[in-house]
SERO-4910 file (N, C-alpha, C, O; in steps of 0.05 Angstrom, whole numbers):
BEGIN
 pado doro    nc1    nc2    nc3   cac1   cac2   cac3    cc1    cc2    cc3    oc1    oc2    oc3
  Unk    A     17    -23      0      0      0      0     18     25      0     37     27     16
  Unk    A     12     44    -17     28     68    -19     23     86      5      3     82     19
  Unk    A     42    105      9     39    123     31     14    140     28      0    146     48
  Unk    A      8    148      4    -17    164     -2    -42    148      5    -61    159     16
  Unk    A    -42    123     -3    -65    105      3    -69    101     32    -92    101     42
  Unk    A    -47     98     47    -49     95     76    -60    120     89    -76    118    107
  Unk    A    -52    143     80    -61    168     91    -91    172     85   -106    180    103
  Unk    A   -100    166     61   -127    170     54   -146    150     67   -169    156     73
  Unk    A   -136    126     72   -153    106     85   -157    112    115   -175    101    127
  Unk    A   -141    130    126   -144    137    154   -159    163    158   -163    172    181
  Unk    A   -167    176    137   -182    201    139   -210    196    148   -225    180    136
  Unk    A   -217    208    170   -244    205    181   -262    226    168   -256    250    170
  Unk    A   -284    218    156   -301    237    141   -329    240    153   -344    257    146
  Unk    A   -336    223    172   -363    225    185   -359    225    215   -341    213    226
  Unk    A   -377    240    228   -376    244    257   -404    242    269   -422    255    260
  Unk    A   -406    225    290   -432    222    303   -435    244    324   -416    254    336
  Unk    A   -460    252    329   -466    272    349   -493    265    363   -509    249    353
  Unk    A   -497    277    387   -522    274    402   -530    303    409   -516    317    423
  Unk    A   -554    310    400   -564    337    405   -572    341    434   -581    322    447
  Unk    A   -568    364    445   -575    369    473   -606    366    478   -614    355    498
  Unk    A   -622    376    460   -651    375    463   -664    354    444   -678    337    453
  Unk    A   -658    356    418   -668    338    398   -688    350    380   -703    368    388
  Unk    A   -689    341    356   -709    350    336   -735    335    341   -735    310    343
  Unk    A   -757    350    343   -783    338    347   -798    339    320   -804    360    310
  Unk    A   -804    315    309   -818    314    283   -848    318    287   -858    322    309
  Unk    A   -863    318    265   -891    324    265   -907    304    282   -929    312    293
  Unk    A   -897    280    286   -912    260    302   -904    262    331   -915    247    348
  Unk    A   -885    279    338   -877    282    366   -853    266    373   -844    266    397
  Unk    A   -842    251    355   -818    235    360   -793    253    362   -789    271    346
  Unk    A   -777    248    383   -753    263    387   -729    248    375   -725    225    380
  Unk    A   -714    263    358   -690    251    345   -666    266    356   -663    290    352
  Unk    A   -648    251    370   -624    264    382   -598    257    368   -580    273    365
  Unk    A   -595    232    360   -569    223    349   -568    227    319   -589    225    305
  Unk    A   -545    234    310   -542    239    281   -513    236    272   -495    229    288
  Unk    A   -509    241    247   -482    240    235   -478    264    217   -496    272    202
  Unk    A   -454    275    218   -447    297    201   -422    289    186   -404    276    197
  Unk    A   -420    296    160   -397    290    145   -380    316    142   -390    338    146
  Unk    A   -355    312    135   -338    335    130   -349    351    107   -361    340     88
  Unk    A   -346    377    108   -356    395     87   -336    396     64   -312    393     69
  Unk    A   -347    399     41   -330    402     17   -330    432      9   -346    448     19
  Unk    A   -313    439     -9   -313    466    -20   -340    472    -32   -351    494    -29
  Unk    A   -352    453    -46   -378    457    -59   -399    462    -38   -417    478    -42
  Unk    A   -398    448    -15   -417    453      7   -416    482     16   -437    494     22
  Unk    A   -392    493     18   -389    520     27   -397    541      6   -406    562     13
  Unk    A   -394    534    -19   -400    553    -41   -429    552    -50   -441    573    -56
  Unk    A   -441    528    -53   -467    526    -65   -489    542    -50   -507    552    -63
  Unk    A   -489    544    -23   -510    560    -10   -509    590    -18   -529    604    -15
  Unk    A   -486    599    -28   -484    628    -35   -502    635    -58   -508    659    -62
  Unk    A   -511    616    -74   -529    622    -96   -558    617    -89   -576    622   -105
  Unk    A   -562    606    -65   -589    601    -55   -604    627    -50   -593    644    -36
  Unk    A   -627    631    -61   -642    656    -58   -647    663    -29   -647    686    -21
  Unk    A   -653    642    -12   -658    647     16   -634    659     30   -636    676     47
  Unk    A   -610    650     22   -585    661     34   -580    689     23   -570    706     38
  Unk    A   -586    693     -2   -582    720    -14   -599    741     -1   -591    763      3
  Unk    A   -624    733      7   -642    751     20   -636    754     49   -642    775     61
  Unk    A   -625    734     61   -618    734     90   -592    719     95   -594    694     98
  Unk    A   -569    732     95   -544    718     98   -542    700    123   -526    681    124
  Unk    A   -558    706    144   -557    689    168   -568    661    162   -563    643    178
  Unk    A   -582    658    140   -593    632    133   -572    613    122   -577    589    119
  Unk    A   -548    623    117   -526    607    107   -521    582    124   -518    560    114
  Unk    A   -521    586    150   -516    564    168   -536    542    166   -530    518    168
  Unk    A   -561    549    163   -583    530    160   -579    513    135   -581    488    137
  Unk    A   -574    526    113   -570    512     88   -546    494     89   -546    471     81
  Unk    A   -524    505    100   -499    489    102   -502    465    119   -493    443    111
  Unk    A   -515    468    142   -519    444    159   -537    423    145   -533    399    149
  Unk    A   -557    433    130   -574    413    116   -559    397     95   -567    375     88
  Unk    A   -537    408     86   -521    393     66   -502    373     79   -497    351     67
  Unk    A   -492    378    103   -471    361    115   -482    341    136   -468    323    143
  Unk    A   -506    346    145   -518    326    164   -530    304    147   -549    309    132
  Unk    A   -520    280    150   -528    258    134   -549    240    148   -563    224    135
  Unk    A   -551    243    174   -570    227    189   -578    242    214   -562    254    227
  Unk    A   -604    241    220   -615    252    245   -637    234    254   -660    235    245
  Unk    A   -630    216    273   -649    196    282   -660    180    259   -644    171    242
  Unk    A   -686    178    257   -698    163    235   -712    182    215   -729    174    199
  Unk    A   -704    208    215   -715    227    196   -706    218    168   -682    214    164
  Unk    A   -725    214    150   -718    203    124   -700    222    106   -684    212     91
  Unk    A   -704    248    108   -689    266     91   -683    292    106   -701    304    118
  Unk    A   -658    299    107   -650    324    121   -651    346    101   -637    345     80
  Unk    A   -665    367    107   -667    391     89   -668    416    107   -670    414    131
  Unk    A   -668    439     94   -667    464    110   -691    466    128   -689    477    150
  Unk    A   -714    456    120   -738    458    137   -734    443    164   -745    451    184
  Unk    A   -720    421    163   -714    406    188   -695    422    206   -701    425    230
  Unk    A   -674    434    194   -655    450    210   -669    474    222   -663    482    244
  Unk    A   -688    486    207   -703    509    217   -719    503    242   -723    520    259
  Unk    A   -728    478    245   -745    470    267   -729    461    292   -741    454    312
  Unk    A   -702    462    290   -686    454    314   -689    475    336   -694    499    330
  Unk    A   -686    467    360   -685    486    382   -659    501    380   -639    492    369
  Unk    A   -659    526    391   -635    543    389   -610    530    400   -588    533    389
  Unk    A   -613    515    422   -590    502    434   -578    481    416   -554    477    414
  Unk    A   -596    467    401   -586    446    382   -573    459    358   -552    449    349
  Unk    A   -584    481    348   -571    495    326   -544    505    334   -525    502    318
  Unk    A   -541    517    357   -515    527    366   -495    504    369   -472    506    362
  Unk    A   -505    481    380   -488    458    383   -478    448    356   -454    443    353
  Unk    A   -496    447    336   -488    437    310   -468    456    296   -450    448    282
  Unk    A   -472    482    300   -454    502    288   -426    498    300   -406    499    286
  Unk    A   -424    495    326   -399    490    339   -386    464    330   -362    462    326
  Unk    A   -403    443    328   -394    417    320   -383    418    291   -362    407    285
  Unk    A   -397    433    274   -388    437    246   -360    449    246   -342    440    232
  Unk    A   -356    471    261   -330    484    262   -309    465    273   -286    466    263
  Unk    A   -316    450    292   -297    431    305   -288    409    285   -264    405    282
  Unk    A   -307    395    273   -299    373    255   -286    382    230   -271    367    217
  Unk    A   -291    407    221   -279    417    197   -254    434    202   -243    447    184
  Unk    A   -244    433    227   -219    446    233   -220    476    231   -201    489    223
  Unk    A   -243    488    238   -247    516    235   -247    530    262   -259    551    265
  Unk    A   -233    518    282   -232    531    308   -219    558    307   -201    563    291
  Unk    A   -229    576    324   -218    603    325   -192    604    341   -191    594    363
  Unk    A   -172    615    329   -146    619    343   -149    643    362   -162    663    355
  Unk    A   -137    641    385   -138    663    405   -119    686    396   -124    709    402
  Unk    A    -97    678    383    -78    699    375    -64    690    349    -64    666    342
  Unk    A    -53    709    335    -37    703    311    -11    719    313     -9    738    328
  Unk    A      8    710    297     34    723    296     39    735    269     35    721    249
  Unk    A     46    760    268     52    774    243     77    761    230     98    760    243
  Unk    A     75    751    205     98    738    193    120    758    187    144    750    185
  Unk    A    114    784    185    134    804    178    151    812    202    176    813    201
  Unk    A    137    818    224    152    829    247    153    810    271    169    815    290
  Unk    A    137    789    271    138    769    292    122    777    317    123    763    337
  Unk    A    107    799    316     91    807    339     65    792    340     52    789    319
  Unk    A     58    782    363     33    767    367     11    787    376     16    805    391
  Unk    A    -13    782    365    -35    798    374    -61    782    375    -63    761    362
  Unk    A    -80    791    392   -105    776    395   -123    779    371   -123    800    358
  Unk    A   -138    758    365   -157    758    344   -184    767    356   -192    755    376
  Unk    A   -197    787    345   -223    795    356   -243    772    355   -243    757    335
  Unk    A   -260    770    375   -280    749    376   -299    753    352   -306    775    345
  Unk    A   -308    731    341   -328    732    319   -315    736    292   -330    737    272
  Unk    A   -289    739    289   -277    743    263   -278    718    247   -263    699    252
  Unk    A   -295    718    227   -297    695    209   -305    669    223   -299    648    214
  Unk    A   -321    672    245   -328    647    259   -355    636    251   -363    615    261
  Unk    A   -368    649    232   -394    639    223   -391    616    204   -370    613    191
  Unk    A   -412    599    202   -411    577    182   -409    589    155   -421    609    148
  Unk    A   -392    576    138   -388    586    111   -369    609    108   -366    620     87
  Unk    A   -355    615    130   -336    637    129   -308    627    132   -291    641    144
  Unk    A   -302    604    121   -275    593    123   -257    605    102   -233    599    101
***
C-alpha cells in the first residue's frame, strides 16, 4: 500500500453527534443522534447562490448544515426545513460541531509573519458557518 493510500484510508469523514434537546418531528418523535460529514468546498459555495441566503445571509448556516448532516435519528431526509425546526440550543451545538470537525476553530492569537509580533484575534472574526 502506498503512503498516499495509507493516509487517505485513515481520513475520518463522518462524525456522530447527540443533540442536547433533539429534533421533534410532526408526530412528536424526538430525534437526538445523528451523523455529520466533512464539508467540501462545494458545500461552502453552493449556498451562496441560494435565494434564501441571498435575501438573508444568516440563513447560510441553516442551508450548510442541511447539506452536511447525513442522518438525524430516523428522519428520512434532512433539508433546510428540518434544520429550521431545531431548538436554538441544538442549532448552536451543530454550528460549533461543524466548526470543530472541519478544523475551523478560532485561534486566540496570531503572529505577524513580517515582524513576529503576536496579537489577539477579535471574537467573531470569520467564525460563522461558511466563512472559512
